[in-house]
C-alpha positions in Angstrom: 91.1 106.7 34.0 93.2 107.9 36.8 92.8 111.4 38.7 95.4 113.2 36.7 94.0 112.1 33.5 90.6 113.3 34.5 91.8 116.8 35.7 93.5 117.2 32.4 90.5 116.5 30.8 88.6 118.9 32.8 91.1 121.6 32.2 90.9 121.2 28.2 87.2 121.1 28.4 87.2 124.2 30.6 89.6 126.0 28.2 87.8 124.9 25.1 84.5 126.3 26.8 86.3 129.4 27.5 87.6 130.0 23.9 84.1 129.2 22.4 82.4 131.8 25.1 85.0 134.4 24.0 84.4 133.7 20.1 80.4 133.7 20.7 80.9 136.9 22.5 83.0 138.8 19.9 80.7 137.2 17.2 77.5 138.5 18.9 79.3 142.0 19.5 80.3 142.4 15.9 76.7 141.3 14.8 75.0 143.9 17.0 77.8 146.7 16.0 76.9 145.9 12.3 73.2 145.9 12.9 73.6 149.3 14.9 75.7 150.7 11.9 73.2 149.7 9.3 69.9 150.8 11.5 71.3 154.1 12.9 70.4 156.1 10.1 66.9 155.1 9.6 66.4 155.1 13.4 67.7 158.5 13.8 65.5 159.8 11.0 62.5 157.9 12.5 63.1 159.6 15.8 63.5 163.1 14.1 60.2 162.5 12.5 58.6 161.5 15.9 60.2 164.7 17.6 58.9 166.9 14.7 55.3 165.5 14.9 55.5 166.3 18.7 56.4 169.7 17.8 53.7 170.2 15.3 51.2 168.7 17.6 52.2 171.1 20.4 52.0 174.2 18.2 49.2 173.2 15.9 47.1 171.2 18.4 47.8 171.5 22.1 48.0 175.2 22.1 45.1 176.1 19.6 42.7 173.8 21.5 43.7 175.1 24.8 43.1 178.6 23.8 39.7 177.6 22.1 38.5 176.3 25.6 39.8 179.3 27.3 37.4 181.2 25.3 34.7 179.2 26.6 35.4 180.9 30.1 33.6 183.9 29.4 30.4 181.9 30.1 29.3 181.7 33.7 28.8 177.8 34.0 32.2 177.3 32.2 34.0 179.8 34.4 32.7 178.2 37.6 33.9 174.7 36.5 37.2 176.1 35.8 37.5 177.9 39.0 36.7 174.6 40.9 39.4 172.6 39.0 41.9 175.4 39.7 41.3 175.0 43.3 41.9 171.4 43.6 44.4 170.1 46.0 47.6 168.5 44.3 46.8 165.0 43.8 43.1 165.6 43.0 44.5 168.0 40.4 46.8 165.0 39.2 43.4 162.9 38.9 41.7 165.6 37.1 44.4 165.6 34.3 43.5 161.7 33.8 39.8 162.2 33.9 39.2 163.5 30.3 41.0 160.4 28.7 39.0 158.1 31.3 35.6 159.8 30.5 36.1 159.6 26.7 37.8 156.2 26.6 34.1 154.4 25.9 33.9 156.4 22.7 37.1 154.9 21.5 35.8 151.5 22.2 32.6 152.3 20.3 34.9 153.3 17.4 36.8 150.0 17.6 33.1 148.3 17.5 32.2 150.4 14.5 35.6 149.5 12.7 35.0 145.9 13.3 31.6 146.1 11.8 33.1 148.0 8.6 31.7 151.3 9.4 35.2 152.7 8.8 34.3 156.6 8.0 32.3 157.0 11.1 34.8 154.9 13.2 37.6 157.3 11.9 35.6 160.5 12.8 34.3 159.1 16.0 38.0 158.4 17.1 39.4 161.5 15.9 36.7 163.6 17.5 37.4 161.6 20.8 41.1 162.2 20.4 40.7 166.1 19.8 38.3 166.6 22.6 40.4 164.9 25.2 43.6 166.5 24.1 41.7 169.9 24.4 40.3 169.0 27.9 43.8 167.7 29.1 45.6 170.9 27.7 43.1 173.3 29.6 43.0 171.1 32.9 46.9 171.2 33.1 47.0 174.9 32.5 44.3 175.3 35.3 46.1 172.8 37.7 49.7 173.5 37.0 50.2 175.7 40.2 48.9 172.8 42.3 50.7 170.2 40.4 54.0 171.8 41.0 53.3 171.4 44.8 54.1 167.7 44.2 57.8 167.3 44.7 58.3 164.5 42.1 56.1 166.0 39.6 58.0 169.4 40.0 61.3 167.8 39.5 60.1 165.8 36.5 58.7 168.9 35.0 61.7 170.9 35.5 64.0 168.2 34.1 61.6 167.7 31.0 60.9 171.2 30.0 64.7 172.3 29.4 65.2 169.2 27.6 62.1 169.5 25.4 63.1 173.3 24.7 66.6 172.3 23.5 65.2 169.6 21.2 62.4 171.6 20.1 64.9 174.5 19.3 67.0 172.0 17.2 64.0 170.8 15.2 62.9 174.6 14.5 66.2 175.3 13.2 66.2 172.6 10.4 65.1 173.7 6.8 62.3 171.2 7.0 60.7 173.0 9.7 61.4 176.4 8.4 59.8 175.4 5.1 56.8 173.9 6.9 56.4 177.4 8.7 56.3 179.2 5.3 54.0 176.7 4.0 51.6 177.3 6.9 51.7 181.1 6.6 50.8 180.7 2.9 48.1 178.6 3.5 46.7 180.7 6.2 46.9 183.8 4.0 45.4 182.1 1.0 42.6 180.7 3.4 42.0 184.3 4.6 41.6 185.6 1.1 39.1 182.9 0.3 37.2 183.3 3.3 37.1 187.3 2.6 35.7 186.6 -0.9 33.2 184.0 0.3 32.0 186.0 3.3 29.8 188.6 1.7 27.8 185.9 -0.3 27.4 183.7 3.0 25.9 186.9 4.6 23.5 187.7 2.1 22.6 183.9 2.2 22.1 184.1 5.8 19.7 187.3 5.5 17.7 185.7 2.7 17.0 182.4 4.7 16.8 183.7 8.1 15.9 187.3 7.9 18.2 188.2 10.5 21.5 189.9 10.7 24.3 187.6 10.2 26.7 186.6 13.2 29.9 188.7 13.6 32.0 186.1 12.1 30.2 186.7 8.6 30.2 190.6 8.8 32.5 192.3 6.5 35.1 194.5 8.5 37.1 196.3 6.0 39.6 197.6 8.6 40.4 194.0 9.3 41.0 193.0 5.9 44.4 193.3 4.4 45.0 194.2 0.6 46.8 191.5 -1.4 49.9 193.8 -1.6 50.0 194.4 2.1 49.5 190.8 2.9 52.5 190.0 0.6 54.6 192.4 2.2 53.8 190.9 5.9 54.6 187.4 4.4 57.9 188.5 3.0 58.7 190.3 6.3 58.0 187.1 7.9 
């Protein structure tokens, strides 16, 4: 084989490889395009569900738990701890946010051990309890340390970018009919729970007096001025 034949064969081989590469590229591109078209709907639906769960967690989990811990600040020891946390420097405050999860992490390992030993109910309750406790603590610590955290440049930039994006996303979710129906359902459940509690409260108060001999706590005392008649409750529900 002379040099010219060798060069010609190299050129033919290069051209064949180039054509094969182009065909492979277009084939892979069409495969990915078809896969995206097939999975786009379920993927977007899944992302919407995740976003809705985040909104649900913020409104029904993060805020109520934070408000619950805020009520404990009326006790002097809790108020002293909160003042100390609020006075932390920026990076110590950043560490304080991660501290609740770190402290409660052993409980999650215990839950996994219980699960491995087929104590399913106990493991589930322990895991959920640790999760609720860590969420409540993180929410309250974040509120207390936010002024210090905003003095960290990169944290402030990330926060100022994330919050408008989150608010826009949440506004879209709250505008959906699914979310509006969920809010209506929540209102109905709350009103029905109030009615049931109002009916049960006198009996519970009598039982408390009978078994303890003391006046019941304030949560069991009937306060007629705070109890709405059914008609008024329905008007308020319709007004919402």
